[in-house]
KOLNUPA-678602 format. One record per residue (C-alpha): x, y, z; residue number from 1; residue in three letters. Coordinates in steps of 0.05 Angstrom, whole numbers, padded with zeros to 5 digits. Layout:
<nodes>
[[X, Y, Z], NUM, "ala"];
...
</nodes>
This chain:
<nodes>
[[00000, 00000, 00000], 1, "met"];
[[00028, 00068, -00020], 2, "leu"];
[[00020, 00123, 00032], 3, "val"];
[[00037, 00197, 00024], 4, "val"];
[[00073, 00221, 00087], 5, "tyr"];
[[00089, 00293, 00106], 6, "ala"];
[[00133, 00309, 00165], 7, "gly"];
[[00189, 00357, 00185], 8, "ala"];
[[00258, 00352, 00215], 9, "gly"];
[[00240, 00398, 00273], 10, "trp"];
[[00176, 00359, 00291], 11, "cys"];
[[00186, 00314, 00351], 12, "glu"];
[[00131, 00264, 00333], 13, "pro"];
[[00158, 00261, 00262], 14, "cys"];
[[00228, 00247, 00289], 15, "lys"];
[[00202, 00191, 00333], 16, "arg"];
[[00163, 00161, 00275], 17, "phe"];
[[00224, 00164, 00230], 18, "lys"];
[[00267, 00132, 00284], 19, "asn"];
[[00217, 00076, 00294], 20, "ala"];
[[00219, 00062, 00219], 21, "ile"];
[[00295, 00065, 00215], 22, "gln"];
[[00305, 00019, 00275], 23, "thr"];
[[00257, -00032, 00246], 24, "gly"];
[[00209, -00030, 00304], 25, "ser"];
[[00150, -00019, 00256], 26, "leu"];
[[00171, -00072, 00205], 27, "asp"];
[[00118, -00122, 00227], 28, "asp"];
[[00063, -00071, 00235], 29, "lys"];
[[00075, -00036, 00169], 30, "leu"];
[[00102, -00093, 00126], 31, "ala"];
[[00055, -00077, 00068], 32, "lys"];
[[00064, -00001, 00071], 33, "thr"];
[[00109, 00041, 00026], 34, "thr"];
[[00117, 00113, 00047], 35, "leu"];
[[00125, 00168, -00004], 36, "leu"];
[[00159, 00220, 00040], 37, "val"];
[[00152, 00295, 00035], 38, "phe"];
[[00180, 00352, 00076], 39, "asp"];
[[00123, 00395, 00102], 40, "ala"];
[[00168, 00456, 00103], 41, "asp"];
[[00185, 00450, 00029], 42, "arg"];
[[00127, 00412, -00002], 43, "asp"];
[[00063, 00437, 00031], 44, "thr"];
[[00041, 00480, -00027], 45, "asp"];
[[00056, 00426, -00078], 46, "arg"];
[[00018, 00374, -00036], 47, "leu"];
[[-00041, 00421, -00027], 48, "ala"];
[[-00045, 00432, -00102], 49, "ala"];
[[-00053, 00356, -00109], 50, "ala"];
[[-00108, 00355, -00056], 51, "gly"];
[[-00064, 00334, 00003], 52, "tyr"];
[[-00082, 00389, 00053], 53, "lys"];
[[-00065, 00386, 00127], 54, "phe"];
[[-00059, 00430, 00188], 55, "gln"];
[[-00017, 00384, 00231], 56, "phe"];
[[00042, 00337, 00221], 57, "ile"];
[[00058, 00282, 00217], 58, "pro"];
[[00006, 00271, 00162], 59, "tyr"];
[[-00009, 00208, 00122], 60, "val"];
[[-00056, 00196, 00064], 61, "ala"];
[[-00074, 00139, 00017], 62, "val"];
[[-00076, 00162, -00055], 63, "pro"];
[[-00138, 00143, -00094], 64, "gly"];
[[-00140, 00119, -00166], 65, "ala"];
[[-00142, 00192, -00189], 66, "asp"];
[[-00080, 00210, -00147], 67, "gly"];
[[-00119, 00252, -00098], 68, "his"];
[[-00125, 00228, -00025], 69, "pro"];
[[-00177, 00174, -00015], 70, "ala"];
[[-00166, 00176, 00060], 71, "asp"];
[[-00120, 00216, 00106], 72, "ser"];
[[-00101, 00227, 00178], 73, "ala"];
[[-00058, 00277, 00215], 74, "glu"];
[[-00032, 00276, 00286], 75, "ala"];
[[-00083, 00312, 00329], 76, "arg"];
[[-00059, 00292, 00398], 77, "ala"];
[[-00008, 00336, 00432], 78, "lys"];
[[00060, 00309, 00452], 79, "gly"];
[[00117, 00272, 00422], 80, "ser"];
[[00079, 00206, 00421], 81, "glu"];
[[00023, 00231, 00376], 82, "ser"];
[[00054, 00194, 00317], 83, "trp"];
[[00028, 00129, 00347], 84, "arg"];
[[-00043, 00148, 00328], 85, "glu"];
[[-00020, 00149, 00255], 86, "leu"];
[[00011, 00080, 00262], 87, "val"];
[[-00056, 00055, 00285], 88, "ala"];
[[-00089, 00087, 00224], 89, "lys"];
[[-00037, 00056, 00178], 90, "leu"];
[[-00049, -00012, 00208], 91, "glu"];
[[-00124, -00004, 00197], 92, "ala"];
[[-00113, 00016, 00124], 93, "trp"];
[[-00068, -00045, 00114], 94, "gln"];
[[-00120, -00091, 00145], 95, "ala"];
[[-00173, -00062, 00099], 96, "arg"];
[[-00131, -00079, 00038], 97, "gly"];
[[-00129, -00045, -00029], 98, "pro"];
</nodes>
């Protein structure tokens, strides 16, 4: 499953999510997920033009057949662990299938 991801280097939840991916601690949970990574500081306007609009990061979206987001989620909880809510969303999308 392809997922559009937007984060930033200064964002603590984004850093924790990235670290969890790099250390392999999410390998089992996200085995069927491929992230297409964007930097929110550089790419927000370009993403918005394609329909990927968000207020908060980290942000994830599943592209539809037309390339626009079919479903999306952004971290709403406060704190450095808010990225975990997105992992739960990614797991749900994986379970749902294509």
